[in-house]
C-alpha positions as CSV (number, residue, x, y, z in Angstrom):
1,M,0.0,0.0,0.0
2,W,1.1,3.5,-0.8
3,P,-0.2,6.7,0.7
4,A,-2.6,8.8,-1.5
5,S,0.1,11.4,-1.7
6,T,2.5,9.1,-3.7
7,P,3.5,10.9,-6.9
8,P,2.1,9.2,-10.0
9,P,5.6,8.5,-11.5
10,R,6.7,6.8,-8.3
11,L,3.5,4.7,-8.2
12,N,3.9,3.8,-11.8
13,A,7.5,2.7,-11.3
14,E,6.5,0.5,-8.4
15,L,3.5,-1.1,-10.2
16,S,5.6,-1.7,-13.3
17,R,8.3,-3.4,-11.3
18,I,5.7,-5.7,-9.7
19,I,4.0,-6.5,-13.0
20,R,7.3,-7.4,-14.6
21,S,8.0,-10.0,-11.9
22,T,7.9,-13.5,-13.3
23,D,5.4,-14.8,-10.9
24,I,2.9,-12.0,-11.2
25,R,3.3,-11.9,-15.0
26,A,2.6,-15.6,-15.2
27,K,-0.5,-15.4,-13.1
28,L,-1.9,-12.5,-15.1
29,V,-1.2,-14.2,-18.5
30,G,-2.6,-17.4,-17.1
31,Q,-5.9,-15.5,-16.4
32,G,-5.9,-14.2,-20.0
33,A,-4.5,-10.8,-19.4
34,E,-2.3,-9.0,-21.8
35,V,0.6,-7.6,-19.6
36,V,1.6,-4.1,-20.7
37,T,3.5,-1.5,-18.8
38,M,3.2,2.2,-19.6
39,T,4.5,5.5,-18.4
40,V,2.0,7.9,-16.9
41,P,1.7,10.0,-20.1
42,E,1.3,6.8,-22.2
43,F,-1.5,5.6,-19.9
44,D,-3.2,9.0,-20.1
45,R,-3.2,8.8,-23.9
46,F,-4.4,5.1,-23.9
47,F,-7.2,5.9,-21.4
48,N,-8.4,8.9,-23.3
49,A,-8.4,7.1,-26.6
50,E,-10.3,4.1,-25.1
51,R,-12.9,6.4,-23.4
52,A,-13.5,8.2,-26.7
53,R,-13.7,4.9,-28.6
54,W,-16.2,3.3,-26.2
55,A,-18.2,6.5,-25.8
56,T,-19.0,6.2,-29.5
57,V,-20.2,2.6,-29.1
58,V,-22.2,3.5,-26.0
59,N,-23.9,6.5,-27.6
60,A,-24.6,4.6,-30.8
61,A,-26.2,1.8,-28.8
62,G,-28.2,4.2,-26.7
63,I,-26.8,2.7,-23.5
64,R,-27.7,4.7,-20.4
65,L,-26.4,4.4,-16.8
66,D,-29.1,3.8,-14.2
67,A,-27.8,5.2,-10.9
């Protein structure tokens, strides 16, 4: 666990180190995950692109969130 004040680059470095460990990587791949590490800016770009892509699908399908 890291405190909420952990800077994103530090958190990213630690999570990337953990994900690259042989045991963790094997477990994730064994569960069907594609293991990819990214820098904070790379993740921001990926997330924003995915959000835009899926927003198009959600809007075209008329999907609404019931809260």
